[in-house]
Every structure is written in structure tokens, then in C-alpha cells.
N, C-alpha and C positions, 0 to 999 in steps of 0.2 A: 496570023500574027507571028512575026519572026521572033526567034529566041534571042535573048540577050547573051552575048559572048562574054563569059566571066573568066576565061582562061588566063587573062593577063592581070586580074585583080590581085592575086597573091603576090606576084613579083612587084607590083606597083606599091602595095601597102608595105611590103618588106623593105623596099628601097627607100621609101619615105621615112620609115621608122629609123633605119640606119643613118640616113642623112641628118635627121633631127638629132639623133644621139651624138653624131660626130660634131655637129655645129654647137651643141650645148657644151660638149667637152672642150672644144676650142675656146668658147666664150669664158668658161670657168678657168681654164688654164692660163689665159691671158690677163686675168684679174690679179692685181697686186694686193696681197694681204699684208698687214703689218707684222713684222717679225717678232717684236717684243712689245706687247701692248703696255702702255703706261697707266699707272694708277692715278686717277683724278681725285683730288680731295674735294669733298662736298661740304660747304659751310652752310649751316642752318641759320637763317636770318629770322629774327623775331619781328613779327609785324605788329604794328600798333593797332590793336583792335579795341574800340571803346567798350565792347561787351565783356572783355576779360576783366575790366576793373570793377564791374558790378556783379552782384549775385543775381542770377536770373533763374526763374523757375517756370517750367511749362506746365500749365494746368490742363489735364484732360477733361473733357466735358462730363465724364461720369463722376469725377471727384469734386466737382463744384457743388455747393449746397443747392438744394431744391428751392425753387421760388414759389 
């Protein structure tokens, strides 16, 4: 059975890593980031929930009287 020639694997992996690094650097450097981010005001809106008008209580099964 012939031996697998692995002499070129190092240079292939190294050139692939360098190429990916350069491509990512170019992609990031071409992205336009905002210079001065603006502050957005957040308004809280009150929703009309019918449960808020009533008093509600949750009964756990252990606190109910025994039957």
C-alpha cells in the first residue's frame, strides 16, 4: 500500500489560514460603522390589562382546605 505524501499539507493549511485572515480583515475594514451613535428615547406604554384592575390570588394546592 503506497504511503500518503503529506509534505504539502503544512503549506496548504498555512496559506488557507492566511487567506481567510486577509479576507476577514478586508470584510471588516470595508464595513461602515456609525461615528457618533445617537441616543434613542424609550417611551414606556401602559397596556390595558383587565387583571390589573382586580385583586387576584393564586392558591397552591397545599394551602387549600382538606376535603
